[in-house]
C-alpha positions, 0 to 999 in steps of 0.5 A: 814127704811126710809119713801120714796116716788115718786115725778113726776113733768112735765117737766117745773116743773123739770128745776124749781127744778133742777135749784134750787138744782144747783144754790147757788146763787139763791135768797130766794123767789125763794127757796120756794118749799112747799106741802100742803093737803087737809083733805082727804090727797090724793089730795093737792097743790105743791107750787114752787116759786109763782106757784102752781099746783095740785097733787095727793098721789097715789099707785105704783102698785108694791113695788120698793126699794130704795138703797144708797151707801157709797163707791159705792161697799156696797149697802144698802136698805133704804126704800120699796116705795109704793107712788106717789106724782104725780104734775099736770098741771092745764090742766091736768084732777085729776086721779079718782082712788086711784092706778096708773095703770101704774109703773115706767118705761116703762115694767111696763106699764098697770102692775096690768092687765099684770103682776099679777094675777087677783083677782078671784071674789068669787060670788057663782052665776056665780060658779053654786052653787044651793044654793047660791039664796037661801042661801042669803034668809035663815034666820038662826034658832035655832036648833031643840032640841030632842023630848026625851031629854029635854033641860037643865035649862028650868023652869017650865013644867016637873020635871027633874028627880030630887029625889022628894017624890010625883014622888015616886010609888015604894014603 
């Protein structure tokens, strides 16, 4: 499969890109399109001609499948798209989250909250577990040995019951 992403641009930038793709007689200066990411891999700059726009790589709340066709009958799946590059005007703020809250279409608005199950809060204090406050304070100790059974491999102390002539009083 191919690697694909969604490129979401402001309307003014979309008009420029559409004009560049449709006009075959455009000069080579106008066809300059570039995307440069910073070291974090999530923020960058989108350059079209002499204009620069800030951009962000965001994760989508769900996977979008991409298909293509050669004969208008058979669809061939080309990729699962899970990320979107959002190009912003300079006046727009930088998104603080890595994941985009909304999907690509209006029904997927605030999809993570409305459509998907919440992730469970696994904090045991909220579930009323009485041992939970003590569990964080308890220090793991070694298991206690039975007093009647000597531990294997101990050095010194009492003999381990081997054949020695010194302790045999039966004769």
